[in-house]
N, C-alpha and C positions, 0 to 999 in steps of 0.2 A: 596300272597305272606305269609300274615300271619294267615290264615285261617275263617277268620271271614267276613261278611257281612258290619257287620257296621263300616260305616266310620271313623263315633265319636273314637270309640275301635281300629280303625287301626289307627291315631291319636296319641291314647294315646301310643300305642305300638313303633309306629314310632319312638314318645316322649323320648322312655327310651330306645331306639337303640341309641340314639345323644348320642357322642362323646362329654364332657363336659370343656374344658382342667381347670377351674378354678378349679373343682376336681381331677381332673386327669393329671397325669406325665408323660411326654417318658425318659427313662432315660438313654435308649440302642440308639446306635447311628437308626439318620433315614432316610431311602432316601427317597422321594418325586418326583415323576418321573407323569407327567399331560398333556394329550394329549387338546391341545386348542380348538380342534373340535369335543368336546366329549358331545354328549345329555344329556346325565346322570346326569355327575360330574362336577359342576364350579369348578374352581379355588378357588370361596370364600369359599365350600365345603370343602377342604383342611385346610384353615388355622385355626382352632381349631387343628387340628396335629400339626403345627409349631406351632403355640402359646403355644402348649403342650411341645416342644422339646427343648433341649438343640442347640441354632443356633451356638453350637462351633461343636457338632456332627451330624448336620441336610445339606443335599444335596439338594437343588431345581433344579430338569433339567424340564422346559417346553419344547413340542417338537408342534411346535404353529398349525402343521399339523396333529396333532395325534387325532384321532379319543376313544373311548372310551377303560381301555385300551392298545390302544396302538397298538392294534392289526395291525392297515395298514401299520408297520414300525416295526413290530414283530422283526428281527434282529436286528436291532439299540435299540430297549428296550430290548433286551435279555442279547445281546454285555455289554454294559451302567449295565447293574442288576449286571451282571459276573463278574464284575471287581468292582463295587460298592462293590461286596459281598466281594473280593478276597482282596481287599484295606483294607473292614474293619474288615473281621470277619476270617480269615485266622489265623491259629494259636491259635485265642483265644481259653480258656478251654483246651489246646493241656497243658499233665501235660510236662512237662520241666525233663531232666536227664536223 
C-alpha cells in the first residue's frame, strides 16, 4: 500500500495518516456506520472520529453482524445511508427564492 519494503518506514507513513482528534475537529454532521464483525477496523478505531465530532450532529449505527463496509447487509446499509443523507443534507446549499 505504501510502496515501500522498510517496515519502519511503513509504520511512519501509517502514523502520518492517523486522524488525531486533538488536532482536528469535524464540524459537519457525521454518520458513523460500523460492522461488529469487521476484521479490518475495530469499533475502537472509529472513536477518534467520534471524539472530534459534535455529538449533537453525530449518528452512530452498529450492525453487530456487519462485516467490513457492512457489505453483507448492503441493502440495509444503503437505505440507512440514503435516509441519513436526505435527513441531514437535502436542501443544504440550495439557493432560496
